N, C-alpha and C positions, 0 to 999 in steps of 0.2 A: 503550384503543383497541380498538374492535370490529372484528374481521376482516371485510373487505368483498370480498376478492379470491377468485378461484377457486383460486389457488395462491400460496404465500408461500415465498420463500427468504431465507436470511440470508447476507449477504456477510461472510465470516469472514477477517479478516486475522491472527488469533491474537495481536494486541496487546491492550492493556488494555481498551479500550472494546468491541471486538467480542467479546472473551472474556466480558465481563460481560453483553453483549447475548445471547449464547448461553445463559447461565444464566437470564437473565430469560425468554427464549423457552421454554426447557424447563419452567420452573416457573410461567410466565405471571404473573410479578411485575409490578407497576405497570401492569397491563392490557396487557402486551406480548403480541402475537399469537404463537401457537405456529407456528413455521416447519415446512414440510414437509421441508425439507432445509437444511443449512448447507454452503456451498461455499467452499473455500479455493483461491485461484488462486496456484499456486506459480511464482514467476518463475525458480526455479532458482538464485537468488542471495541467498536469505534467510540471515540469521545462524542458527547452529546452534540457538540457544535457541528460535527460532520453531518449528522442526520438533519440538523436544521438547515445547513447550507445546501444539502441535497434537495430539500423541499423547495428552497428558493430557486434553485436551478431548474427543477422540474416544472415549476410554474412559469418560469421565464422562457424556457426553450421551446421552439417549434419542433425540433428534433425530439422524438419520444425518448424519455429517460426511463430505463427499466432497472429493477433491482433483482439480483440473484443471490442465493446464499447456500453454501454447502452445509453449514452448521455454525455453532458458536465456538470460535477458536479457543477462547479462554476456558470455557467449560470442557471442551474436548481435551485440552491439554492436561486438565486435572482429573479427567475421568479415570476411574480405577477398575481393574478387573483382577479379582483375587488379591487386592491390595497393591497391585502394580499399575503404574500409570501407562496409558496406551499411546498418547499423542505427544508426550514430552519432547520427542525428538524433532518436532516440527519447528521449534523456536530456536533462534540463535542465542541461547543463553551462554553466559560466561562461566567457565569452570576453571579450577586449578588442576593442571595436569600432574601426572605422577612425578615429573621432574621439578615440580614447584612453579613452573611457568604458567601464565594465564593462557587459556585456550577459549575457543568458542565453538559451540555445537553447530552442526550443519543446519542451514536454513532451508526449510521446505514449505513454510507457511504461505508465502506469497503464491507459489505455484498451486498448492493444494486448495487454498481458500479464495484466491482471486483469479489466477489465469485459467485454471481448469473449469470452474463454474461459468465463467464468461464464454469460453470456447464451446462448452456444452450448450449454452443458450443460443449462440450463433448457429451452431449445427441445427438446432431445433427450428430457428427462424428461417433457415434455408430449406427446411422440409426434409431433413435427413434423419434416419434412425441411427442408433448407436452402431458404430463400426462400418456404416455405409461409406463408400468412397466419395468424397466431395469433389465435384468437378469445377465449381466456381473458383475464381480468383478473389480472395478476400483480403482487404486492407484493414489493419488495426491502427487507429490514430492514438498515439501515446504522447502524453504531455511532459516532455523533458526540455528544460530551458538550457541556454548556453552554458550556465554555470556547472551543469551536470552532464555535459555531453559524453563523458566517459561511460555513462550508464547504458548507452545505446547498444543493443544486441539484436541480431536477427532472431526472428521467431523460431522456436523449436518445432512448430507445427507446420507440416509441409504445405498446407493450403492457405496459410496466413502469411502476409508480408507486413512487417512493422514499419510504420511511417511516423515521422517526427516533425510535424509542421512548425512547431516552435523553433526548432533548430534550423529548419530550412529558411525561416524568416529572420534568423539570428536574434531571437527575442530573449530578453533577460527576465528575471523574476520581477524587477521593477516595472518593466513594460507589460508583464502579465497583470500586475496590479492596475495599471492605467487602463487596460482593456476592460477590466471588471468595473472600475469606477465610472467609466464612460457610459455603462449600461445601468448604473445605479445598483449594482450587485455588491454584496458584502465581500470583504477581503478575508479569505480563509487562511488558516495556518497549514502546517504540514499535516497531511492525513496519515494517521498510523494508529494501530491498536493502543489502548490505554497503557499496556504493559510492555510496549515494544522496546527491546534492548538497544535498537539503533538510535534512540533519542539521545541528544546531547544534554549537557548539564543545564544549558539555558532552557531547554524544553522541559526538563524535570522541574526546575525552579518555577517556571511559568505554571505548570500543572499544580504544584504544591501551593503556590500563592494565589492562583486565580480559580482553580477548580478543585477544591479540597475533597469533594466526594470522589472524583476520579483519581486523585492522589491516593486516597485510602484504598480504592480498588486495586491500584497498581501495587501498593505496599502489601496488601493481602495476597495478591497473586504471587509476588516475589517470595513471600514467606511460604506459600503453599508448594512451590516447586523446588524447595531447597535440597531435597534428598534423593532425586532420581536423575539419571542421565540416559542418553540414547541407548547405551548398552545395559540399562537397568542396574548399573553399579552405583553404590552409594558414594556419591561424590558431589559436593555442594554446587548448586547452580544458582546464578544470580542474574538479575536484569541489568545490574550496573557493573561496569568494567573494573571497579575497585575491589570486587569480590567481597563486598560488604552488603549487609541487608540494605535495601533501598532507603528505609527510614533513617539509617545511620550513615548512608553514603555521602561523600564529600561533594555534594552537588552545588554548593556555593562557591566552589573553585571552578572558575570559568573554563579551564583547559583540561580538566581531569578526564572527562569523557567527551570525545569529539562526535560531531554529527556523522553517523555512519551510513546515511541513506545513499551516499555515492557508491557504496558497495552493494546496494540492492539492485542487481543488474537485470531484474525482470522489468524494471522501469515502471512499476505499478504501485509502489508504496512511497509515501512522502510527497505525492503530487496531487 
């Protein structure tokens, strides 16, 4: 892939695919463009291993790795004003609709806590003030492997073009692991907030059995958001699709809640 942009940044989630993409960009493997910067958007609610892997990558990479943060998504989602939650609508929580069928709230968290903070930082790095018209052509390198090709979308931002070097090279998750292993880097899991409703049952079980402190954080968050929805109507919200409290949800059933990251079309979560 020949670089055509005036500036290139890499969207780094510190999960498997974006970590492999950072290696590819550093070494220019598979014709991957070399990014000017890699940017990690910290939601403030990531599992501890994400921060540990980010530090491994920061020390290894010749491309500078920066961190940006809008706030703490978990805390913001539970913030109250006159007893009413302000940020509840950002999360794709499961609810029971009036007709008794399961629904899911609109997801805004990826754009608000990842996409926008990164784009704001890129604007600053290019030397622009807010609302100034950007004249440069900017490429965003996003780590989507062939298993999740359907997640690719064009950028909503006029001056940014999304590029997908893993797809261009036809690389799978297994090949991403091989890229990291060859450099002596750890193999990360899917990067997502501790309480992310897109997590499948395997992910919930893994958290419960291997990271009990994070499991308790997810359980506490699930309990805390039970009573408010986007419209501030009292309607139960849940992080698990069974519409049961996470602690009691049937997560030992392998197929009850599927991996929903393929529906996260910003391409920045779970990678």
